[in-house]
N, C-alpha and C positions, 0 to 999 in steps of 0.2 A: 318357198318364200324368197323374194328377190331383194337383195341388199345392194343398194347403190352407194357408192363412195364418191365423195368430191373432195379434192385437195383444198387446203386452206387458201392457197394462192388463187385458185379458180373461184372459190366462194367470195373472196374479197373483191375480185374483179366483177363478178356477176352482181354483187350487191352494191357496187361502187363505194366501198368502205376501205378505210386504211387499217393497217395493222395497229393493234392497241399499243404495241411496243414503240411505234413511231410517235404516237400521240403522247405517250408518257415521256419519251425522250425530249420532245419539243417543249412540253410543259415543264420538265425539269430545268431546261436551259432558260426558259422565260422566268421562272422563279429565281434561279441563280442570278440572272441579270438584275432582277428587282432587288435582291439582297445586296449585290455589289454596289448598286446606286444609293443605297440607304447609308445612314450615318455609321461610321466605323465603330462606334461604341455600342451598337446593338448586339445582343448575345450571339446571333448567327454569325456576324462578322468577327467577333472576338473568338468564337470557336474555330472558324476557318484559320485565323491567324495562329492560334495555339496549336492547331493540328500539325503544322509544318515545323514546329520546334522539336528537334530531336531529343529524345530522352532515352538514353541507353544505346546498346549496340544494334546490329542488324537483326531484323526480325526473321526467325526461322519458321519454315513451314509455308503453307498456302497464304497468300496475301488476304487480308481481311477486307470484306466488301464494305467500303465506306463511301460516302458521297464524293469526296475528292478523288478517290480511286476510280469511281464510275465516270465522273466528269473527265478525268484524264484519259480514260479508255475511249470515251466519245471523241475527244480531241485527236487521239492517235489515228482515228479513221480518216482524218483530213489528208488529202494528197500532198499538201505542202510540208506538213510536219513541223511548221514553225511555232505552233502553239502547244503548250502543255500545261499541266497543273501539278508540279512536283515541289515547288518551293514558294516561299512568300513573295519572291520577285515575280514568279509566274502569276501569282494571285494578284499582285499589284498591276501587272500588265493587263490581265483580263478585266480588272476593275476600271482601268483607264478606257478600255474598249467599251465597257458597259455604259459609260457616261454618255456616249453618243448612241441613242436608241436605234437609229437607222443602221449604224455599223453593227450593233449587237444583233439586230434582227437578221442582217445579212449573214453574220457568223452562225446564228441558229439555223438558218436555212441551209447553209453549207454543211453543217453537221448532220442535219436531217437527210440531205441528199446523199451524203457519204454513207449513212446508215442504210438507206434504201438500196444503194448500189451494192453494198456488201451483203445485204439480204438476198438480192437477186442473183448474186454469184453463187450462193450456197444452194 
């Protein structure tokens, strides 16, 4: 019996499809931009604000996978390193960027390109 193997990268190219992780990343950032443009009093925005209020000492152990942590990791892939999401000030800066939809779309594109580049390096 003949078993043929094809690598995921080759399959994606052959089928002219993108990686699901890139689609999810882009969708995550589009939704995040939508939330940032909404009223500050909606539960999603209140939760984001409350997330960065420190309660207690330094967390020991592996960092918990939360939306702000995932978003910050996405931002850390950018070559400039100017954007991050670790404080309420960072959140306010991203909120101001999100108000301009073209600027937000540009940021989302840069994040996606950085993720594609890091994927191709591995």
